[in-house]
C-alpha positions as semicolon CSV with decimal commas, in nm:
position;residue;x (nm);y (nm);z (nm)
1;M;-5,153;-13,200;-2,734
2;E;-5,405;-13,160;-3,054
3;C;-5,590;-12,852;-3,046
4;R;-5,924;-12,941;-3,275
5;L;-6,194;-12,729;-3,282
6;T;-6,486;-12,721;-3,501
7;F;-6,746;-12,492;-3,504
8;G;-7,151;-12,482;-3,497
9;I;-7,273;-12,154;-3,328
10;G;-7,252;-12,274;-2,930
11;K;-6,908;-12,409;-3,023
12;F;-6,794;-12,085;-3,151
13;I;-6,919;-11,873;-2,824
14;L;-6,753;-12,148;-2,629
15;A;-6,412;-12,069;-2,880
16;V;-6,450;-11,699;-2,797
17;S;-6,545;-11,729;-2,435
18;L;-6,258;-11,987;-2,348
19;P;-6,007;-11,716;-2,304
20;I;-6,245;-11,528;-2,065
21;L;-6,282;-11,850;-1,828
22;L;-5,913;-11,910;-1,835
23;A;-5,763;-11,593;-1,760
24;A;-5,781;-11,623;-1,422
25;Q;-5,667;-11,989;-1,439
26;M;-5,367;-11,820;-1,653
27;H;-5,272;-11,507;-1,404
28;A;-5,253;-11,772;-1,138
29;A;-5,000;-12,023;-1,306
30;A;-4,799;-11,673;-1,426
31;A;-4,759;-11,573;-1,056
32;K;-4,619;-11,872;-0,981
33;D;-4,361;-11,937;-1,306
34;G;-4,051;-11,762;-1,139
35;S;-3,828;-11,824;-1,435
36;L;-4,030;-11,563;-1,653
37;K;-4,103;-11,297;-1,345
38;K;-3,700;-11,259;-1,322
39;F;-3,739;-11,076;-1,691
40;L;-4,013;-10,876;-1,674
41;R;-4,294;-10,622;-1,470
42;I;-4,595;-10,532;-1,565
43;K;-4,811;-10,181;-1,559
44;R;-5,162;-10,238;-1,543
45;D;-5,419;-10,060;-1,722
46;I;-5,289;-9,794;-1,875
47;P;-5,484;-9,519;-2,049
48;Y;-5,401;-9,489;-2,426
49;V;-5,671;-9,207;-2,500
50;T;-5,715;-8,938;-2,258
51;G;-6,038;-8,969;-2,120
52;G;-6,127;-9,257;-2,255
53;S;-6,334;-9,580;-2,195
54;P;-6,201;-9,850;-1,976
55;Q;-6,178;-10,063;-2,268
56;Q;-5,919;-9,803;-2,429
57;T;-5,642;-9,908;-2,216
58;G;-5,365;-10,164;-2,218
59;D;-5,068;-10,359;-1,979
60;L;-4,746;-10,313;-2,050
61;Y;-4,480;-10,583;-2,037
62;I;-4,139;-10,488;-1,942
63;P;-3,820;-10,642;-1,956
64;R;-3,570;-10,606;-1,667
65;S;-3,294;-10,546;-1,887
66;L;-3,123;-10,230;-1,938
67;G;-3,131;-10,006;-2,268
68;N;-3,368;-9,926;-2,499
69;H;-3,610;-10,217;-2,652
70;P;-3,794;-10,300;-2,988
71;A;-4,181;-10,318;-2,853
72;V;-4,515;-10,514;-2,971
73;L;-4,859;-10,386;-3,002
74;L;-5,046;-10,677;-2,883
75;I;-5,430;-10,708;-3,001
76;H;-5,643;-10,998;-2,832
77;G;-5,918;-11,192;-3,054
78;G;-6,268;-11,242;-3,012
79;A;-6,480;-11,205;-3,300
80;W;-6,453;-10,847;-3,249
81;K;-6,736;-10,867;-2,939
82;F;-6,540;-11,037;-2,747
83;G;-6,229;-11,114;-2,508
84;S;-5,967;-10,882;-2,347
85;Y;-5,578;-10,861;-2,254
86;N;-5,665;-11,143;-2,017
87;D;-5,750;-11,370;-2,268
88;P;-5,453;-11,664;-2,241
89;G;-5,328;-11,675;-2,601
90;V;-5,202;-11,301;-2,601
91;V;-5,083;-11,333;-2,217
92;Y;-4,868;-11,641;-2,312
93;L;-4,719;-11,434;-2,597
94;A;-4,698;-11,100;-2,393
95;R;-4,482;-11,307;-2,126
96;H;-4,269;-11,464;-2,296
97;L;-4,164;-11,186;-2,551
98;A;-4,094;-10,950;-2,264
99;A;-3,896;-11,228;-2,161
100;N;-3,651;-11,195;-2,446
101;G;-3,626;-10,829;-2,446
102;Y;-3,932;-10,670;-2,636
103;E;-4,202;-10,423;-2,423
104;V;-4,524;-10,559;-2,543
105;F;-4,850;-10,319;-2,499
106;C;-5,117;-10,523;-2,480
107;I;-5,422;-10,362;-2,557
108;N;-5,824;-10,353;-2,475
109;Y;-6,016;-10,195;-2,732
110;R;-6,387;-10,104;-2,816
111;L;-6,621;-10,412;-2,884
112;I;-6,952;-10,477;-3,077
113;G;-7,237;-10,243;-2,885
114;A;-6,953;-10,067;-2,699
115;G;-6,909;-9,846;-2,947
116;G;-6,622;-10,078;-3,124
117;E;-6,805;-10,151;-3,459
118;F;-6,571;-10,094;-3,748
119;P;-6,354;-9,848;-3,768
120;N;-6,349;-9,763;-3,411
121;D;-6,184;-9,993;-3,286
122;L;-5,911;-9,974;-3,526
123;I;-5,882;-9,644;-3,440
124;D;-5,834;-9,728;-3,094
125;C;-5,562;-9,971;-3,237
126;K;-5,431;-9,667;-3,404
127;N;-5,418;-9,434;-3,083
128;A;-5,243;-9,759;-2,902
129;L;-4,957;-9,743;-3,133
130;A;-4,957;-9,334;-3,189
131;W;-4,944;-9,367;-2,749
132;L;-4,604;-9,609;-2,774
133;Y;-4,459;-9,345;-3,024
134;V;-4,580;-9,074;-2,818
135;H;-4,402;-9,193;-2,495
136;A;-4,103;-9,402;-2,667
137;E;-3,833;-9,221;-2,486
138;R;-3,980;-9,258;-2,182
139;L;-4,066;-9,621;-2,235
140;H;-3,704;-9,701;-2,351
141;I;-3,848;-9,850;-2,680
142;K;-3,675;-9,807;-3,018
143;P;-3,971;-9,582;-3,230
144;H;-3,813;-9,747;-3,535
145;D;-3,825;-10,100;-3,405
146;I;-4,217;-10,162;-3,334
147;F;-4,392;-10,433;-3,465
148;V;-4,784;-10,516;-3,436
149;A;-4,937;-10,849;-3,378
150;G;-5,256;-10,996;-3,301
151;T;-5,482;-11,330;-3,284
152;S;-5,769;-11,390;-3,430
153;A;-5,983;-11,052;-3,498
154;G;-5,738;-10,899;-3,321
155;A;-5,476;-11,035;-3,609
156;H;-5,756;-10,860;-3,859
157;L;-5,666;-10,555;-3,626
158;A;-5,298;-10,600;-3,625
159;L;-5,280;-10,615;-4,003
160;M;-5,496;-10,302;-4,066
161;T;-5,311;-10,136;-3,815
162;A;-4,965;-10,199;-3,986
163;Y;-5,064;-10,174;-4,353
164;T;-5,246;-9,836;-4,281
165;A;-5,015;-9,664;-4,062
166;G;-4,804;-9,454;-4,258
167;G;-5,116;-9,340;-4,509
168;K;-5,431;-9,126;-4,450
169;H;-5,638;-9,414;-4,362
170;F;-5,815;-9,439;-4,002
171;P;-5,562;-9,201;-3,862
172;S;-5,512;-9,153;-3,459
173;T;-5,724;-8,933;-3,332
174;E;-5,569;-8,908;-3,028
175;Y;-5,216;-8,794;-3,240
176;P;-5,305;-8,683;-3,575
177;A;-4,976;-8,544;-3,604
178;V;-4,718;-8,835;-3,568
179;R;-4,582;-9,011;-3,820
180;L;-4,680;-9,382;-3,734
181;H;-4,425;-9,697;-3,878
182;V;-4,426;-10,063;-3,796
183;K;-4,153;-10,302;-3,852
184;A;-4,361;-10,595;-3,942
185;A;-4,664;-10,732;-3,893
186;I;-4,787;-11,085;-3,755
187;G;-5,097;-11,264;-3,761
188;F;-5,245;-11,559;-3,591
189;Y;-5,551;-11,683;-3,744
190;T;-5,637;-11,394;-3,942
191;P;-5,964;-11,292;-4,132
192;T;-5,750;-11,133;-4,394
193;N;-6,105;-11,093;-4,669
194;L;-6,442;-11,015;-4,537
195;M;-6,564;-11,039;-4,826
196;L;-6,539;-11,432;-4,841
197;I;-6,850;-11,414;-4,616
198;S;-7,081;-11,319;-4,869
199;G;-7,146;-11,683;-4,996
200;L;-7,260;-11,749;-4,679
201;G;-7,594;-11,677;-4,728
202;H;-7,750;-11,422;-4,481
203;H;-7,880;-11,676;-4,214
204;S;-7,517;-11,793;-4,168
205;W;-7,415;-11,601;-3,803
206;V;-7,071;-11,540;-3,929
207;Y;-7,255;-11,336;-4,199
208;K;-7,472;-11,170;-3,921
209;L;-7,128;-11,090;-3,705
210;V;-6,951;-10,932;-4,003
211;H;-7,234;-10,746;-4,077
212;S;-7,319;-10,637;-3,759
213;Y;-6,995;-10,494;-3,689
214;L;-6,967;-10,317;-4,039
215;K;-7,303;-10,219;-4,051
216;K;-7,229;-9,862;-4,032
217;W;-6,941;-9,887;-4,290
218;L;-7,157;-10,078;-4,530
219;M;-7,435;-9,747;-4,538
220;L;-7,101;-9,540;-4,594
221;H;-6,957;-9,772;-4,822
222;P;-7,245;-9,991;-5,009
223;I;-7,005;-10,121;-5,276
224;N;-6,669;-10,189;-5,179
225;G;-6,742;-10,200;-4,756
226;L;-6,620;-10,574;-4,720
227;L;-6,344;-10,528;-4,869
228;S;-6,218;-10,207;-4,789
229;A;-6,213;-10,305;-4,436
230;S;-5,997;-10,589;-4,486
231;P;-5,605;-10,601;-4,483
232;I;-5,550;-10,781;-4,842
233;Y;-5,728;-10,431;-4,965
234;Y;-5,415;-10,250;-4,847
235;L;-5,146;-10,495;-5,003
236;K;-5,007;-10,143;-5,143
237;H;-4,906;-10,022;-4,836
238;A;-4,816;-10,377;-4,655
239;V;-4,532;-10,448;-4,432
240;P;-4,350;-10,746;-4,386
241;T;-4,604;-11,020;-4,253
242;L;-4,570;-11,326;-4,078
243;L;-4,889;-11,541;-4,048
244;F;-4,982;-11,827;-3,876
245;Q;-5,265;-12,071;-3,990
246;G;-5,431;-12,363;-3,813
247;T;-5,471;-12,635;-4,099
248;R;-5,783;-12,773;-3,908
249;D;-5,957;-12,395;-3,892
250;T;-6,297;-12,438;-3,955
251;L;-6,367;-12,053;-3,853
252;V;-6,074;-11,883;-4,050
253;P;-6,046;-12,147;-4,349
254;P;-5,642;-12,243;-4,437
255;I;-5,690;-12,120;-4,798
256;E;-5,794;-11,781;-4,706
257;A;-5,431;-11,754;-4,515
258;S;-5,282;-11,920;-4,839
259;I;-5,479;-11,660;-5,092
260;M;-5,343;-11,344;-4,890
261;A;-4,985;-11,479;-4,892
262;A;-5,021;-11,509;-5,240
263;A;-5,145;-11,181;-5,283
264;L;-4,834;-11,045;-5,059
265;N;-4,611;-11,233;-5,320
266;N;-4,775;-11,074;-5,613
267;A;-4,748;-10,691;-5,478
268;R;-4,393;-10,799;-5,406
269;K;-4,444;-10,768;-5,025
270;P;-4,191;-10,971;-4,785
271;V;-4,455;-11,237;-4,621
272;K;-4,403;-11,582;-4,457
273;L;-4,685;-11,828;-4,399
274;V;-4,654;-12,117;-4,114
275;M;-4,922;-12,382;-4,126
276;V;-4,919;-12,505;-3,811
277;K;-5,049;-12,869;-3,846
278;R;-5,293;-13,064;-3,647
279;V;-5,465;-12,799;-3,503
280;G;-5,776;-12,560;-3,517
281;H;-5,850;-12,237;-3,468
282;A;-5,751;-12,042;-3,156
283;F;-5,443;-12,233;-3,088
284;M;-5,247;-12,015;-2,885
285;N;-5,499;-12,036;-2,662
286;I;-5,402;-12,436;-2,520
287;T;-5,077;-12,561;-2,440
288;S;-4,929;-12,795;-2,642
289;P;-4,606;-12,850;-2,880
290;Q;-4,717;-12,634;-3,162
291;R;-4,779;-12,292;-2,928
292;R;-4,406;-12,318;-2,834
293;E;-4,339;-12,389;-3,187
294;A;-4,531;-12,100;-3,305
295;L;-4,375;-11,874;-3,030
296;N;-3,994;-11,974;-3,143
297;K;-4,094;-11,871;-3,498
298;M;-4,233;-11,559;-3,423
299;L;-3,871;-11,474;-3,182
300;A;-3,700;-11,593;-3,479
301;Y;-3,874;-11,408;-3,736
302;L;-3,918;-11,070;-3,517
303;R;-3,448;-11,125;-3,459
304;S;-3,483;-11,150;-3,843
305;R;-3,679;-10,849;-3,902
306;L;-3,495;-10,635;-3,657
307;K;-3,169;-10,712;-3,860
308;H;-3,291;-10,551;-4,139
């Protein structure tokens, strides 16, 4: 099945709201999927911030196999303004990752208009990562085998979380004393350099979206605010990275992934770029051969990183 999306403002709203519209259908199908149900169980709406908002919670997908497991912090997309951990793309990933032996913490985070303007949403993700570390023993998680993954805006947050995990930038507010480490980062159709919106013009909806997302940050950092809110700014501390990019993506241009991969290579950071042919943005939300192929490549990549 071919996934091909083009974006005017109306089609963009459809694209980011599609996961919400399909979530109920996805869960109904998942409930009937006995083959997966045999291998996982789910704990719903776990808070990772004490006394936090309902958005600062996550669903924990747990393998039924015994022993300690590697883990994946999984972050949904939606232009930093929409979406949830019920989005079909991340639910699909979470269920299959858990069935293959990974504990998956699929999280919500605060969104634009609900206190989630940058860097608050990133700090939510750092708090969720720290929560996994703090509770690793109880959850039977291997603390040195934790990965971070995301789709679209969630991929931006995943790379930001991974690349700043061990440094001074954007520390966890809930667990400031916890030393964080990420094994590798995986991004699907990832915004890696927000500076690229500068050439779109003030009337572009993408320009307006990014500036509403970064409004306070840009006031504090008027010179390099766009760049310092981008994963490409933190190459020095980058972890091994896997990037998936659709060749027909008109929202996050394919050249952006190629530039990011080249930058990581130049910084001598391990990187693998998978260009997915004949698909547009958000292809993980749609049942297709490409989605299954991407899942299999992600699983193979995770296995290879566990050997290091």
